[in-house]
C-alpha positions as CSV (number, residue, x, y, z in Angstrom):
1,X,-29.0,-39.7,-56.1
2,X,-27.1,-36.5,-57.0
3,X,-26.2,-33.9,-54.3
4,X,-25.4,-30.5,-55.9
5,X,-24.1,-27.9,-53.5
6,X,-21.6,-25.0,-54.0
7,X,-20.6,-25.3,-50.3
8,X,-18.5,-28.4,-49.8
9,X,-19.3,-28.5,-46.1
10,X,-23.1,-28.4,-46.6
11,X,-22.8,-30.9,-49.4
12,X,-20.7,-33.3,-47.3
13,X,-23.2,-33.1,-44.5
14,X,-26.1,-34.0,-46.9
15,X,-24.1,-36.8,-48.5
16,X,-23.3,-38.2,-45.0
17,X,-27.0,-38.2,-44.0
18,X,-28.1,-39.8,-47.3
19,X,-25.3,-42.4,-47.3
20,X,-26.2,-43.4,-43.7
21,X,-29.7,-44.1,-45.0
22,X,-28.1,-46.3,-47.7
23,X,-28.7,-44.0,-50.7
24,X,-26.0,-44.2,-53.4
25,X,-24.9,-40.5,-53.6
26,X,-22.9,-38.6,-56.2
27,X,-21.7,-35.2,-54.9
28,X,-21.1,-32.3,-57.3
29,X,-20.3,-28.6,-56.8
30,X,-21.4,-26.8,-59.9
31,X,-24.1,-26.8,-62.6
32,X,-21.7,-28.0,-65.2
33,X,-20.7,-31.0,-63.0
34,X,-24.3,-31.7,-62.2
35,X,-25.3,-31.8,-65.9
36,X,-22.4,-34.1,-66.8
37,X,-23.2,-36.5,-63.9
38,X,-26.9,-36.5,-64.6
39,X,-26.3,-37.4,-68.2
40,X,-23.9,-40.2,-67.2
41,X,-25.7,-41.7,-64.2
42,X,-29.4,-40.7,-64.6
43,X,-30.0,-40.3,-60.9
44,X,-33.4,-40.9,-59.5
45,X,-33.4,-37.6,-57.5
46,X,-31.4,-34.4,-57.2
47,X,-30.8,-32.6,-53.9
48,X,-29.6,-29.1,-54.7
49,X,-28.3,-26.0,-53.0
50,X,-26.6,-24.0,-55.7
51,X,-26.2,-20.3,-56.0
52,X,-27.0,-20.7,-59.7
53,X,-29.8,-23.2,-59.3
54,X,-31.9,-21.4,-61.9
55,X,-29.3,-22.3,-64.5
56,X,-29.5,-25.9,-63.5
57,X,-33.3,-25.8,-63.9
58,X,-32.8,-24.2,-67.4
59,X,-30.4,-27.0,-68.4
60,X,-32.8,-29.6,-67.1
61,X,-35.7,-28.1,-69.0
62,X,-33.7,-28.0,-72.2
63,X,-33.1,-31.7,-72.1
64,X,-36.3,-33.8,-71.7
65,X,-34.4,-36.8,-70.2
66,X,-33.0,-34.5,-67.4
67,X,-36.3,-32.6,-67.0
68,X,-37.9,-35.8,-65.7
69,X,-35.6,-36.0,-62.7
70,X,-37.2,-34.7,-59.5
71,X,-35.3,-32.1,-57.5
72,X,-35.4,-31.2,-53.8
73,X,-34.0,-27.8,-53.1
74,X,-32.2,-27.4,-49.8
75,X,-33.3,-24.4,-47.8
76,X,-33.2,-23.3,-44.2
77,X,-36.7,-24.7,-43.8
78,X,-35.6,-28.3,-44.7
79,X,-32.1,-28.2,-43.3
80,X,-32.9,-30.5,-40.4
81,X,-32.1,-34.1,-41.4
82,X,-35.5,-35.5,-40.6
83,X,-37.2,-32.8,-42.7
84,X,-34.9,-33.3,-45.6
85,X,-35.3,-37.1,-45.5
86,X,-39.1,-36.7,-45.5
87,X,-39.0,-34.3,-48.5
88,X,-36.8,-36.8,-50.4
89,X,-39.1,-39.6,-49.6
90,X,-42.1,-37.6,-50.8
91,X,-40.3,-36.6,-54.0
92,X,-39.4,-40.3,-54.7
93,X,-43.0,-41.4,-54.0
94,X,-44.4,-38.7,-56.5
95,X,-42.0,-40.0,-59.2
C-alpha cells in the first residue's frame, strides 16, 4: 500500500494506523515519489492527500499499469481511523 501525503505528520499517522492493521506501507511525500514507487512496487492501493493530487491522477491515467491501482483520497470526512479503514477495505474489495 502506498501512502502519499504532503504533510509528514498526517502521513505518519496514516502509516501508523495501516501498519497496526498489518498492511505493508510505503510512505511518499510528492507526486514524483509516488509515481516512482508505484512503478517499482506496484501497490495494491494508494491512500492520498496531496495538494497536487490532480497531477497524480493525470500521471496514473497516462500509464495504464498505474491507472488500474485504486486510490482512496484522505479528506476531513474520512479522517477518523475507523472510517478510513472501512474505505480502504471497500476499495480493496472492489478491486
